[in-house]
N, C-alpha and C positions, 0 to 999 in steps of 0.2 A: 431285231437290230439290223440295220443296213450294213453292207460290207464296207471294207476299208476304202478310203479315198484313193483313186488311182495315182500312182507315183508321178506320172507326167503332169497331173493337175496340181499336185503339191509343189512341184518345181516351178510351175507356171505362176503360182501364187508367190512363191519365194522370190522369183525374178521380178515380179510386178510390184510387190509391196516396197514402199519407200521407208526405210528404217528411220531416217531423220524425221520424216513427216509423222510417223507413228509416235516416236519418243517425244518430240517437241510439243505434242498435244498436251503433255502434262509436266514436262521438264524444260526449263529454259536452258538452251544449249549455246555455248559460246565457242568460237574457233580456238583451238589450242594446237599449234603446230601444223604439220602438213596433213590435211584431210581428216583431222581428228577434232571432235567437239567434246566439251566437258560441261557437266552440270552437277547439281546435287542429286544424290542417289534417291530414287523413289522407293527403294526397298529397305532402307535403314536410315535412321536419323543421323545426320552428319553436319558438321560446321563448315568444312572445306570441301569443295566439289572434287570428288574422286571418281565420278561416274563418267566413263569415256565411251564415246560412240564413234565408230568408223563406218560411215554410210556406204562408202564405195566397196567395202568388203562385206557389208551387211552384218556386222558384229558389234557387240557392246560388252563392256566389262567394267566392274567397279573394283578399284583397288582397295576400297574400304572394307566391304563385306565379302568380296571374292566371287560374287555372282556374275554371270555373264552368259552369252549365247548369241543366237541369231534372232531374227524378227519374231519367229514363232515362240521362242523361249521368253522373249520380252512380253508378248501378249498373254502367254500362259500365266506369268506371274502377275502382271498388271491387272488382268481381268479375273484371275483365280479360276481358270478353266484348264482343261486338258489339251493335249496336242491337237486332237481332232477338232475341238471347239475353236482353237486358235486359227487353224487353217480355214474353217468355215466362216469365222468372223471376218478374217482378212479377205476371203473370197467375196463375201457380201459387200464389204467396203469398196473393193476395186471391181465389182461387177463381173466376177469370173464364175462361170458355170462349172460346178464340180460334178464329176462322174464317180461312181462307186463300183467296186467289184461285185459281181453277181453271186456272192456266196451268202447272201442274207435276204430276208424278205424285202419286198419293194418298199421304197421310202414313200411316205404319205405325200399327197399332193402339195401340202404346205411344208415341204422339206426345208430344213434349215436347223441350225443349232438352237437349243432352248433359249439361250441368251438373245439370239437374233430375233426369235419369235416374240420374246417379251418386249424388245425394243420396238418391233413393228406394231405390237398391240398398243404401246404407249403413244407412238406417233399417230396411229389411227384415232386413239382417244383424244389426242390434242386437236386433230382436225375436226372431230365431232364437237368438242367444247367450243372451239372458235366459230363453228357454223351456227351455234345456238345463241351467241352473244347478241345478235340483232333480232332475235325472235321477240314476239310480243310478251312472252312470259319473263324474258330477261330484262324488262324495263327497270326493275329494282336494282339489278346489277349495274346497268348503264348509269342510273342516277348516282349510285355510290361512287363509281369511277369518275363520273363527271364532276361530282362534288369535291373530288380530290384534285381538281384541275387537270384531269387527263382527257385529252381529246380522243376521238375514234382512232386517229392515226397513231397516237401514243399507245393505245391499247393493242393495236395490231403489231406495233414494233415489239412489244414485250410479250405477245402471245396470250393476252388475257382472254379467258373464255367463260362459259357458263355451263354448269352441270344442272340440267333441268330437274324439277321436282318429279316425284314418282319413284318407282322401285327398280325398274329394269330398262330404262331408256338406253343407257350405254351398253348394257349386256346384250340387248336385242340387236343393236347396231353392230357390235363386234361379231356376234354370231353370224350376222348376214355377210360379214367380210371373211368368214372362214376360220375364226378363232374359236378354240375349244373353251369350255368352262374352266378347265384346269389352268389354261394359259391366262385367263382373266384373273383367276384367283392368285396365281403365281406372280402376276404383274402388280398386284395390289389394287386392281381396278374394281374388284368385286369381292363380296363376302358370302360365306355360306349361311343360308338360313334354313328353317325347318321345311320350307316349301321350295327350296332351290336357291340359286345364287341371286344376289341383288347388287345394285350399284353401291359402291362405297361413297362416292361423291354425289350428293343430291341437294339441289336448291342452293348452290354456292357459286361465288365467283372463283375462277380457277387461274392458276399460273403454272406454266410448265417449268419443271426443275430439270435443267440439262447439265451435261458434262461440258468440259471445255471444248469439245469438238462439235457441240450442238445436238448431241443425241438426247432425246427425252427419256429421263430415268424415272420420273415420278411427277407428282403434282402437289401444290399447296392450294388450299381452298378456304375462303372466308365465309362465315355465316351471314345469311341475309334475312332469314325469317325467324320470328319468335317461336314458331311451332316446330323448329328443327329439333329432331330427337337427339342430335348430338349437341351437347351443351357448349363444347369448346368453340371459342370464336374462330380459331384457325385450326385446321387439321392438315396432316400431310400423309402422303403415301406411307403405309407401314414398311418396315424393312423387308426388302426382297433381294433376289439375286442381283438386281441392278442397283437398287436404292438403299444406301446406308446413310441415315441422317447425320452421322458423325463424319461422313466423308463427302458430303455434297455442299455446294454453296450456290444459292440462287443468284443468277446473273453472271456466273463465271464465263459462260459462253459469249456474253456481250462484252465483258470487261477484260478478258484474257489478253488481247493484243495490247491494250493500253497499259495493263499491269506490267507486262513484260517490257514494254518500251520505256515507261516512266519509273519502273522499279518502285511502284507505290500501290497500296491497296487501302480501300476504305471499307470498314466492316460496319454494317448497319443492322438493324434488328427486324426489319420487315420488308415484305415484297413492295409495298407502295413507297417505302423509303428508298429502295434501290431505284425505282422508277423516277422518283423526284430528284435523286442525285444525278442520274444520267441526263435527265432533261435540263438540269441546271448546269451541266458541263463537267460534272465530276464523273468521268467515264471509267473510273477504277473501282466503283462501288459494287459490293456483293453482300449477301446476307446469309446467315445460318437458317436452317429450316427446322423449326420446332425443337431446337436444343441449343445449349450454350456453346460458344466458340471453344473448341477443345484442341487437343494435341493433333488429331488427324487433320483438322482444318488448318492448323498451323503448318503442318508439313506441306499441304497443298500450296499454301501461300508462299512459303519459303522457296519451294522449287520454282515457282513462277517468277518471283522477284530476284531469283539467283542470290539468295541472302547468305553470302559467304564473307561478308565484309566485317562481321563482328562489330557492327556499329561504327565502322571506319568512316571518318569524315573526309570527303574528297572535295577538291575545288572544281567540281563539275556538277551538273544536274540542275533541274528546274526549281527545286524547292530549297529554301534557305531558312536556317534558324540561327539567330544572332550573327548574321553575316556569313555563315558557312553552309555550304551545300551538303545535303545528305546523300549518301550512296543509295539508301533505300529508306522507305518510310511507310509505317503501318498506322492507320488512324482508326480508333474505335469511336463510335458515336453512342454515348450512354445518356440516360436521363440523370439529372443531378440528385434525384431522390435516393432513398435507401436501396431500392432495387438496382438502380444504376450503379451505386457505389459497390454493391455486392458483386455485380457483373464485372466491375473494374478490378476488384480484388481477385476474382477468378482469372481474369486476363493477366493480372500481375503474377499469379502463380505460374503462368505459362511463359513468362518473359524470358526465362533461360533458353527456351526453344527459339526465341526470336533474337537473332543476332543483330538485327537492324534497329533503327530508332522507332520506338512505339509511342504513340500519342493518344490522347483522349480529347474528343470534342464534345462539349456540352453547351447547348443553346440556352439563351436567356429564357426564363419561365419554363425551363425543361421541355421545350417543344421538340418533337421528333422531326427529322428532316422533311417529311412530307408536310406536316403542319407549318413548319417554318417557311417552306416555299409558298404555301397558300397565303400566309399572313404577311410575309415580307419580301417575297420574290426570290428569283434565282441568285441574285447577288449576295443575299444573306446566307444562302446555302454554301456558296463558294467561300465566303468569308469565314463561316463556321469551320471549315476544314483548314483554311489557311492559318487560322489562329489557334489550332489545336495545342493542347498542353501536354508536355511529356508525361507518360503514364506514371513514372516514379513520383513526379511532383504531385500529380492528381491524387494518387492513393495516400501518400504521406500527408499532404495538406488536409485531405478529408479526415484522416485520423486525428490530426492536431486540432482541427476545427470543432471537434466534439467537446473540447474542454475550454474553460474560462482560464486563460493563462495569466490573468491579472493576479491570481492567488497562487500561493506555493503549492497547495494541493492540486490545483488544476495543472500547474506546470509539470508536476511529477506524473500526473495521470497522462499528460500528453507525451512525456518522455517514454513511459511504459508502453504507450500505444504505438509510437513511431519507431522505437528501437527494433522490435521484431521485424518490421517491414524493411527497414534499412538493412538489417542483418541478412535478409534473403537475397540481396543484390550480390551476384556472384563476381562481378567485376570489382576488384579491390580498389581500382583507381576511382570508381564512383562511390564506394562506401564512404570514404573520408569526405568527399565533396558533399554528399547528402547528410552526413552527420553534422557538418558545419552549418549547412543551410537550416536544418531542423533546430539546431542550437540557437541560431539567431532568431528564428521565428518564435520559439518558446520562451527564450530569455533566460536560459540557464548556463552554467559553466560548461565548457566543452568537455572537460574531464568526466562530468556526470553522464553526458550523453554517450561518450566513447565507452565508458564502463558498461553501460546497459547494452550497447550494440555488440560489444565484444562478448559479453555473457550470452547474448542471444545467438551469436554466430557459433559459439562453442557448443551450445545445445543442439543447433541444427547441423553441425559438422559441415559447414559450407566450404566447398573447395573454391579457392580463389581463382579467378580468371582475370587476365589483363586484356581488356578489349582492344588495346592499341599495340600489343606485342605482335611481332611478325609470326605468322603461322606457317609451319613447314609440314609437309607430309611426304611419305615415301612415294616417289613418282614425280614430285614437283621439282626436286633438285637432287643432284649427286647420285652416287651409287647405282651402277648397273642400268642407268638411263631409265629409271622409273618402273622396272618390272622385276619380278623375282619371287614375290611371296608365293604365288600359285606354283611357280616352278619348283620351289623347295618342297611344297606340299606334294606335288605330283611325283617327286623323286623319293617320297617316303621319308623326307627329312622333316624339319620342324618349321612350321610357318612362322614368319617373323611377326612381331607385334604390329597391330594395325597402324598404318601410317609411318612405319619405320623400316628402313632398309637394313637388313641384317649384315650387309657387307660394309656399311659405313663405319662400324665400331670395331677397331682392331682387337680390343680386349674380348668383345663378344665373339668375334670370329675365332680367336684362339680357343675360347672355351668350347665352341661348337666343334672345333677340329679334334679335341680330345674327348668328345662326348661318347663316341662309340667307335671302336676300331674298325667295325664293318662299314662305317660311313666316312672314314678318313679319305677315301678316294675322291669323294665329292667335296668335302669341306677343305681339303688341302689344295684344291685347285687354285692356281694363281688367278688373281683378279683379271689380269690381262687376257688369260685364256678364257675365263668365263665370259667376259664382255665380248670377245671376238666371236665366240660360239653363239652367244645370245643375239648379237647384232646380225649375224648371218641368218639365223633362223627368223628373225623379225623381217629382214629383207626378203627372204624366200617366201614368207607368208603374205607380206603386204605388196611386194612388187616382184612376183616370180619371173616376169619377163625380163628383169634386170640380170638374171642369173645366166651366165654363159653355159650352154649345155655341155660343151666339151670339157670345160674346167670342172663342172659339177660331176661329170662322170669319173673324174679322178679321185673324188672324195670317197672314203670308206668309213666304216664304223670306227676304225682306229684313229680317225682325225678328230674325234670328239671325246673329251675327257669327262664332261659333266654328265652323269647318268641320265638326267631328264632329257638332255639334248641328244644323247645316244638313242634313247627310246623314240624321241620325236623323229630322228633321222630314219629309223626303221619304219615308222608310221608313214613317212613321206614315200618311202619305197613301196609300202603296201597300197598307198593311194595312187600309184602309177608314176612315181617320180614327178618331174616338173610337168605342170599342166600345159595343154596345147594353147596356142594364142587365142583361139576362138572360145575358150572356156569362160562362161559367165563368172563374174567376180564371186557372187553368192554361192554358186555351185562348187567353186574351188574350195571355199571355206567349209562348206558342208561336207565335201568328200574328205578333206583333211581331218576335220573333227570326228567324222565317222570312223576313219582309219585309226585315229589316236585313241578313241574310246573315252570313257568317263574320266580316267586318271589323267589324261592329257588335255581335256577340254578347257580347263581353267588356264593352263599354260598357253595354249594356242590363242585363247581370247586375249590374254595379257600381251602376247607378242604382236597380235593384230592391231592393238591400239597404242602400242609403245612408240613414243617419239623416236625418230631416227635423226642422227646428226647430219642432216642434209639442208642445204639452203632453203629458206622459206619460198624463194621465187621458183624453186624447182617444181612446185605443184600448182603454180598460179594458173596454168591453163586448164586445170581440172574444173569441170562445171560444178557450181554450188550444189550441195545436197538438196534434194527435193525438187530440182528443176529438170531432171532427165526423165523423159517419158518412160514409164515402167519402172522407175526407181533406179538408183545408182548401181545396186547390186545386180541389175539385169544386164548391165553393159559387159562387154568382153573385158578381159584383163587389160588394165591400162598399159599402153606402151611405155617402156622405161626411157627416162631421159639419159643423156650422156653422163651426167653426174651420178645418177643411180647405177648405171652399168659400171662406171669406174669404181664406185664404192663397193659394189658387190664383188667385183674382181679382186679388189684389195683384200676383202675378207676371206675369199676362197684361197688366195695366195697365202695369206697369213695362216689359215688352217692347215694347208699343205706343208708350209714351212715348219710350223710347230710340230706337225706329225713327224717330219723327217728328223727334227732336232731330238724328239723323244726317242725315236728309234736309234739314232746315233749314240745318244747318251746311254741307252740300255745296252747297246752293243759294246761300248767302251767299258762299262762296268763289268760285263761278262768277260771281256778279254783280259781285264786286269786280274781276274781271279783264275785264269787258265795258265797252266805251265807252258813253257815254250814248246812249240810243235806245230804240226800241220793244221790242227783245228784253230790255233791262235792266228796263224798266217792267213787262213781262209776268212776268219772273222775280220782281220785287218783289211783284206781286200773288199769285203762287203761294206765296211765303214767308208773306205775310199770311194766306192761307187755311190753310196748315199750322199756323201759330201759333194761329189760331182753333180748328182741330181739336184741338190739344193742350190749349187751355184748356177746350174742351167735354169732353174726356176726363177731365181733372182734376176738373171740376165733376160729371161723372157718377159718378166714383169717390167723391167727397165725399158726394154725395146718397145714394148706395147704401149708405154706411156701411162700405165696404171699407177 
């Protein structure tokens, strides 16, 4: 085992990696306030975006699940690797050479993380397959692709290749490039036989399956020859460290930009269907790889289309249904046969995970998109998607169409078939609508259908959702400016309910105040005190150069009442107090988080992404994330604006003033309990001096223009 990565190399990677670039590869981020971006969390399923990214500080935090950290922590969770693997992965991405401590055996010549080596093996396999597509042996493959109306240029665009017949063509090629047999097996490119390893893909057309950043994770391959020992028409890379069939979508690398821009995605069933769609102008098409579209696929799509609208209809956007534009749109292409209807029912079961409008497109004669393009041209493919039918309508109509509703028995059969489907719709505003539509189609009384739907909903225990009700979450409005859950947890208090600010509800607050006498110091803190301390800590973390060093030196632990902020103030002292002006943004966050330890990590992350009550224009000069060489976190701490310095001085003055008020109040209470005498006179003199200090502070603030 090689030694640890040198610290200076770790910091070089930290300074170079662009957090916005890394996160936006899988999450659509939208500006939210000054320097902060928000999207749907990639680590838990949520309806409203609570995942916050602050690129200039190199930190992210989710107010929904409480996870957060720096760029390394994000890569660790996203790629399911350890810290060392995250550093090596980012180093490979940004072409940074790493050095290791000399306390372990020398690293092999092909040094690199296991994940990186598997990616390299797949990329080399892709180059090999592409190099074979024009060979004499690959004539059958070229004929198949040409027969699907794909030109050589089209095949090059989509990375089509050919895996030659034989047993070990790819194995020998990869071995010549320095890859070990174990790496080939781990990448899913080879299998173990009695006489050694052999190629997994043989005598087939191949397609590279990539992630949204274009890294090749695996392959799909189509059968060409009758003597192929694998009977399946299509095979895919088996699940590996890189490739999980439930978490990959073919074509996502080509479609991602269009999906994000248009907030649309088209789900098809095959590789050639994706090609046909894109060539016809539907550049948001992707396909599952050897499995049905499932929950993990849904999460990928939702994060890219930023699906937090809950089906909200807006008067913007390129697509319209009945004269109204949709905020987002997902279209499935299914066959109209029994298999297609089964797939639609499966998608229907996922619909609660899709808050956008979900549609189904079925071509006449049940043609798939590739055959439709061959027979009727590109315009027919575009028309297919433009005239897609809402998924609810497709599934319910398919159920009703199984019965002859001209007879009473058929009508009742249709009612019994449609009611459970309508009952699954979680949006109560749509349940009544579809109940009425089904009633008209079947030709029965509305009361009959309602009774069956209500009975089915009672059995399912469906929780009603209103798709058009305004959604609020802790952090989006009110209370403590959007932070506090992690702060309460770090203080040893009780984390608020997800999406709820525990300070918004006076009754809840009073209950917390009396929960435990040992915690009353925290819960009895006035909101104004808490907010002032919280805002100051957020300013100190986000814009430390706004803090006046002389004023900061006047602060002591006694100026903070909230235990978590008292502890954080001590951590700041342990980190060396205010950072120097030439300290990189990311290093400041790293040092502070390290000084705070695990208990304060979540609090620091929350404060780093918390919106501040500053004018939007105050940060307009800040370069957009992802445009700075070396990443935003590599830059030195941002100079503070006049408005930021003014607000920071206000907060310090308020903390100092409140500290004096508390000391004066405590002294007055003590004096009231004392008998007349020298001690009481001395205490009165101390109170007079503190009141004078307070007046001097207020005068200083006034004269300084704060």
